[in-house]
C-alpha positions in Angstrom: -16.4 6.7 4.4 -14.2 4.7 2.0 -15.0 1.0 2.3 -12.5 -1.6 3.5 -10.7 -3.8 0.9 -11.1 -7.3 2.2 -8.9 -10.4 1.9 -9.1 -13.7 3.7 -7.1 -12.6 6.8 -6.9 -8.8 6.4 -9.0 -5.7 6.3 -7.3 -2.9 4.3 -8.9 0.1 6.0 -8.4 3.6 4.6 -6.4 5.9 6.9 -8.5 8.9 6.3 -7.5 12.6 6.9 -9.0 12.5 10.4 -6.8 9.6 11.3 -3.7 11.1 9.7 -4.3 14.5 11.3 -4.8 13.0 14.7 -1.6 10.9 14.3 0.4 14.0 13.2 -1.0 15.9 16.2 0.3 13.3 18.6 -3.2 12.0 19.4 -2.9 8.3 18.7 -5.9 7.3 20.9 -8.2 9.7 18.9 -6.7 8.3 15.6 -7.3 4.7 16.8 -11.0 5.6 17.6 -11.4 7.0 14.1 -9.8 3.9 12.6 -11.7 1.5 14.7 -8.5 -0.4 15.6 -5.4 0.1 17.6 -2.5 1.7 15.8 0.9 -0.1 15.5 3.8 1.7 17.2 5.8 1.5 14.0 3.0 3.4 12.2 3.3 6.4 14.5 7.0 6.7 13.3 5.8 7.2 9.7 5.2 11.0 10.1 6.6 11.9 6.6 4.3 9.4 4.9 1.3 10.7 6.9 2.0 14.2 5.9 2.6 13.3 2.3 -0.6 11.4 1.9 -2.6 14.0 3.8 -1.2 16.6 1.4 -2.0 14.4 -1.6 -5.6 14.0 -0.6 -5.9 17.8 0.0 -4.4 18.5 -3.5 -6.8 16.0 -5.1 -9.7 14.5 -3.1 -10.2 11.8 -5.8 -6.9 10.3 -4.7 -8.4 9.4 -1.2 -9.5 5.8 -2.0 -6.0 5.1 -3.6 -4.3 6.5 -0.5 -2.7 4.7 2.4 -4.6 1.9 4.1 -3.9 0.1 7.5 -3.4 -3.7 7.1 -5.6 -4.9 9.9 -5.5 -8.6 10.9 -9.1 -9.7 11.1 -8.7 -12.1 14.1 -7.5 -9.3 16.5 -7.5 -6.1 14.4 -3.7 -5.8 14.9 -2.1 -3.4 12.4 0.5 -5.6 10.6 1.5 -2.9 8.2 0.2 -0.5 5.6 -0.2 -0.3 1.8 -1.0 2.4 -0.7 -1.0 3.5 -4.3 1.5 6.2 -4.9 -0.9 8.2 -7.1 -4.0 8.1 -9.1 -3.9 5.8 -12.1 -2.1 7.2 -15.2 0.2 9.6 -13.4 3.0 10.9 -15.7 5.7 9.8 -13.3 5.0 6.2 -14.1 6.6 6.8 -17.5 4.4 4.3 -19.2 5.5 1.4 -17.0 1.9 0.8 -15.8 -1.4 2.3 -14.7 -0.6 2.5 -10.9 2.2 1.9 -8.5 1.6 0.0 -5.3 3.7 0.2 -2.2 3.5 -1.8 1.1 5.2 -2.2 4.4 4.8 -5.1 6.8 6.1 -4.6 10.3 8.9 -6.9 11.5 6.9 -9.0 13.9 4.5 -9.9 11.1 6.9 -10.6 8.2 7.2 -14.0 6.5 3.5 -14.9 7.2 2.1 -14.1 3.8 0.5 -10.7 4.7 2.4 -8.8 2.0 1.3 -11.2 -0.7 -2.3 -11.1 0.5 -2.2 -7.3 0.6 -0.7 -7.0 -2.9 -3.4 -9.4 -4.3 -6.2 -7.5 -2.6 -5.0 -4.1 -3.7 -4.4 -5.4 -7.2 -7.9 -6.8 -7.5 -9.4 -3.5 -6.2 -7.3 -1.5 -8.7 -8.3 -3.8 -11.6 -12.0 -3.3 -10.7 -11.3 0.4 -11.2 -9.7 -0.2 -14.6 -6.0 -0.1 -13.5 -4.8 -3.5 -14.6 -1.1 -2.7 -15.2 0.6 -2.8 -11.8 4.0 -1.4 -10.8 6.2 -2.1 -7.8 9.5 -0.4 -7.1 11.8 -2.5 -5.0 15.4 -2.2 -3.9 17.6 -4.8 -5.6 18.8 -6.0 -2.2 15.3 -6.4 -0.7 15.3 -10.1 -1.5 11.9 -11.1 0.3 10.0 -8.4 -1.7 11.9 -9.3 -4.9 10.9 -13.0 -4.4 7.3 -12.0 -3.6 7.1 -9.9 -6.8 8.6 -12.6 -9.0 6.2 -15.2 -7.5 3.2 -13.0 -8.5 4.6 -12.6 -12.1 6.2 -9.1 -11.8 9.2 -8.7 -14.2 11.9 -6.0 -14.1 11.1 -3.3 -16.7 13.7 -0.7 -15.6 15.4 1.0 -12.7 14.9 4.3 -11.0 16.6 6.4 -8.3 14.9 8.5 -5.8 15.5 9.7 -2.2 15.3 6.0 -1.1 18.1 5.0 -3.5 18.1 2.8 -6.6 15.0 0.6 -7.1 14.0 -2.0 -9.7 10.8 -1.1 -11.4 8.7 -4.2 -11.8 5.5 -4.6 -13.7 2.7 -7.2 -14.1 -0.8 -7.3 -15.5 -3.8 -8.2 -13.5 -4.6 -11.0 -12.9 -1.4 -11.7 -11.2 0.3 -15.2 -11.3 -1.5 -17.5 -8.9 -4.8 -15.7 -8.9 -8.2 -17.1 -9.9 -9.5 -13.9 -11.5 
């Protein structure tokens, strides 16, 4: 079992292959038992991400600890979103921008409460302990809340890329991020 990443209000719990397979099989109750927390309805709509991360882990089991994690609010174990690294550190797709790219989603009912910032800081600290100190975020230019979060943490625009989601700004920062004690 891969340990949780902990932050003041969140547990970042690995969505392991058993959980992902149960979700994909339409067995959310079984998945919730494996996870040890209820699943957000919005998570169950993320079938493509589940399949992608399950395949990534099958291709390279070393990726598992870097894979998708549920963001669980400690006070009630509500799943407020999810976060993951898009690959193992040093993947060639990063093009030298950084060591590892972080992605996150906060579900609408939980936005504007600081959960994204807390998750990015927790994931960044965890990555830094593993030696990945140059972090990358890819954010759509019109995603103003995420752009503001990134700027507040010291991320700066290093380029732009286009993929199936459209054009995104590639933002980079070194750990420790702005506003951290580490």
